[in-house]
N, C-alpha and C positions, 0 to 999 in steps of 0.2 A: 313821288309820295305813295302812289298806289303800289309800286313795285316793292317798297319797303314794307307795306302792310301785308302783301302776299307772302313775303319772305318770313315775317314773324309768324304768320298763321301756319306756314309750312313747317317751321321749327317746332311750334307747339304741337302739331299733329304728330311729328316724328317722335318727340319726347313722350307724348301720350301713348303711342304704340309701343315704345320701348318699355314704359312702366307696365303696360298691359301684358307684354311678353314675360317680364320678370315676375309679375303677379301670378300668371298662369304656371310658370316654372315652379314657384314655391308651392302653389296649390297642388301640383302633381307630386312634388316631393313629399308634402305632408300626407297626401292621400296614400302614397306608396308606403310610408312609415306606418300609417294607420292600418293598412292592409296586413303588414307584417305582424304588428301586435295583435290584430284581430285573428290572424291565422294561428299565432302561438296560443292565444287564449282559447280558441276553438279546439286546438289539439289537446290542451290540458283538460278542458271540460270533457272531451271525448274519451280521453284516457281514464279520467276519474269515473266516468259512467261505466267504462269497461271494467274497472276494478270493482265498482259497486255491484255490477251484474254477476261477476265471477268471484265475489268475495269468499263465499263458502269453500269453493274449490281451492282457492289460493291459500286460505287459512289451513285447510286440511293438509295441503301439500307441505306447508312450513312445519306443521306439527309432526307429520310423518318423517320429514327430514331431520328434525331435531331429535326425535326418539331414535331413529336409525343412527344418527351421528353419536348419540350418547352410548348406544350399544357397541358401535364400532370402536369408540375410544376405550371402552371397558376391556375389549378383547385385543386391542392393538398393542403390539410389543413396543415398549418405550425405547427411544433412541438416545444415545449419549455421545457427547463430543469431548475430545481431549486435545489439548494443544501443547506444542513444544517449540521453543524458540532456539534456533541454532545459528552459528556463525561459520560458514564454510571458509576454509583457507586453501591456498595453493590452487586457485581457480577450479575448485571442486564443485562449484554451485551448479554447473550444467549436469554433472553426474548425479547430484542430489535430485534435481528435477526429473531426470530420466528415470531414476529408481522409483521415485514417488509415483510417477505416471504408470510405471510398470505394475506397482502394487495396486493402484486404483483400477487398472484394466482387468487385473485378475479378480478383484472384488466385484466389479460390475459384471464380469462374465461368470461369476460364481464358481470360479475354478479354485475351490478351497484346497485341493491337494497341492497344487503348485504354490499357492499362497502360503500354505503352512510350511512348506520347505523353504521358501524364501525368507520367511519371518521367524523360522525356528519355533513354531508352535504346533499344537495338535490341529487336526482337521476340523474338529468340532469348534475349536476356538477361532479358527480362520473363517468359519461359516458366519460368525457373528459380525465380522467386519463388512460394512456396507459401502464405505467411501474413504479414500485417502487422498488428500490434496495438500499443496504447499503454495504459499504466496509470500510476497515480500513484506517485510515488517520494518517500515521506515517512516519517520515524520520529517517535517520541514528542516529541523535542525540537523538531522543526520544527512539529509541531502546536501545541505550547505557544507558540511564537513567533507563529504565525498567530493564535492566540486572543488573545494580548496586543495584536497590531496591530488585531484586529477590535474589541475592546472600547474601544480608544482613540477610535474613530470614533463611539461611542454616547454618549447622554446618561446622566446619573447614574441616573435612574429605570430605564432599560432595563438597565443594567449590574447593578443589584441583583437584577433578575428573571432574570438569566442566569448560569449557572455552567458550569464546564468540561465536566462530564459531559453536560449538555444540548447543548453545542456539538459534542461528539464524536458524539452521536446523529444530528445533522443534517449531519455532515461527510461529503462525498463526494469522488470523485476530482477533480472540477473545482476544488475548493477548495485542493488541494495546490499548493505553489510549484513543485516539480520534477515532471517527467513523463518516463517511460522509453519510448522507441519501440523495438520489437523487429522484426527482419526474419528470417523463416525461409526459407531458400533452399537449393537444391542447388549453388549457386555461392558459395563462401566469400568472394568479393571483390565481390559485387554491391552490398552495403549501402553501401560507401564511394562507389560511383559515383552512387547516388541520393540521397545526403545533401543536396547543394546543391538538388536539385529539391524535396525535402520542405520544407526551410527556406524556399526561394524562394516556394513556393506560399502560405505565410503572409505573408511580407514583401511580396508583390506586391499584397495587398489594399488598395484605395484608402482604405477606412475606417481601417484600422490605420496607414496612411501619414499620414493627416491627424492622427490622435491623437498619433503620434510627433512630427510637426512642431510641433503646439501645445505638447506637453510640452517640447520643446527650447526653444521661444520663452519659455515660462514660466520654465524654469530659467535661461536667459540673463538675463531680466528680473530674477529674484530675485537672481542673482549681482551684477548691476549695482547693485541697491538696497543689498545688503550692502556692496559696495566703497565706495559713496558714503557710507554710514553710517560706515564705518571711516575714510574720509577726513575726515569732519566731526569724529569723535572725536579724530583726530590734531590737527586744527586747534584744538579746544577745549583739548587737553592743552598745546599750545604756548602758547595764550593764558594758561592758568592759570600756566604756568611763567614767562612774562614778567611777569605781575602779581605773582607772589611775589618775583621778582628785584627789581622796582621797589620793592616794599614793604620788602625787605631793605636796599635802598640808601638809603632815607629815613633822615635823622638821627633818632636816638631822642630823644624829648622827655621828659626826666626818666627815671623808671624804670618808666613804664607800658608793659606788654606786653599786647596784645589777644589772649589765648589763644583766645577764642571764634571770632574771624575766621580765625585760623590753622587751628583744628580744622575749621571749616566748609570751608575750601579743600581741606584734606587729604581730607575725606570726599567732596567732589565729584570730586577726582582719582581716589580709590579706586573710586568708582562708575563712572567712565569706563573704568578698567582692567578692571573686571568686565564691563562691557558689551562691551568689545573682545574679551574671551575668549569671550563668548557668540556674538558675530558670527563669530569664527574657527571655532567648533564648527559653526555653521550652514553655513558655507562648506564645511567638511569633509563634512558630511552631504549637501550639495548635490552635491559631486563624486562621492560614492558613488552617489547616485541617478542621476546622469548616466551613470556607468559601468554600473550595473545595467540602465538603460533605453536603452543605446546602440543596441540592435537590437530589432526587434519580437519576434524569437524568439532568445533567448540559447542558444547551444550550450555546455552545461557539460562534456559529455564526448562526443567525436566517436565515430562508428562506427569500429571497429578496421579495420586494413588487411585482416585475415583474420578470418573468423568462427570461432566455436568449434563443433566437431562435437557434435551432440546425441547423447548416449548415455544408457543406462539399461536396466535389466533388462526392463522392460515394453515397450521399443522393440526388443528383440532377439527375432527369430523363433525362435531356437534354445531360448528359454525359453518363449515364448508358445505356439508350435505344440504341443509335447508336452502342455501343460496343456489346450489346446483339444481336441486329439484324445482325451485321456484322459477329459475330461468328456463328450464325445459318446458314446464307447464305453460308459462307465459308465451313461449315461442309457439307451442301447439295451438293455444287459444287464439293467438293472433293470426295464425295460418287459417284456422276455421273462420274467423271473422273476415279475413281477406277473401276467402273462397265464397262466402255468402254475399259479400259486396260485389264480386265479379259476376256472380250468377244473376243478381238483380239488374246489373247494367248490360248484361249480354242479351237480355230478352227484348 
């Protein structure tokens, strides 16, 4: 009986110690959280006191920055952007990107003489061009269409191993059907003047010219074949029609009617009609392809006659300069405050 009492007392002591350990753990956690909030509150109060102490200096800095920004905006030359959407054919997209990069390098290097020769404009007009760039112009629907066209060219085994997500992971700007060329310039009408030079630089390539000539010849040959097949189908239809007319003009012998032969003739005529519709659809597709590939570089949307002025808060000096000046002054004042603090604790 005494052993049982000692065991219960021992269990009560163990549980009491456990609860005390848990209580001390929560107490330390709450104290730690309290120290964090206390530190944050102290930092906020210290910063507010710092702002109060240097309010005049900071206010003057903001005012000076705003005035300087207003004057800078007044004398700043406005910038304009113009955009053109194109569709490269015959794998000319890489040449397009190379040419645009070349123009941009000349503009960034301020090589106005070479740029004027490349774009067939005057040197003074080339000086106004500040940036030239191109990027893909495609949405989700266009990517789905490109994926559908892509898998049609693959065999069944490859299609099973490829899905849309994997296709998107490997999709890059070169794969897009449409591309947008942008011109940033101080002259809002320069983009329209250089449009023909940009398009002509691609169309003048001998390789792409040859590809277009071969494609045109193939389309003409395919159209000739389709028209010939249509003509043959018309001849067969006329032949079946004459045969049926002759069969109908024959005197009926007794009451025998050969339904099998009539049905077979009707089936053949129906097959010819279906084949004719297929050939007509192929001719329509052929005409669409001829229209889409009538040029090496299709211009979907021309450069506008006048570019759009580039605006925005971050491009306005009256907004940027006050923030810049304020940041510099705050940094200097904080360095002075830190130096004073270090001097006090070094003594």
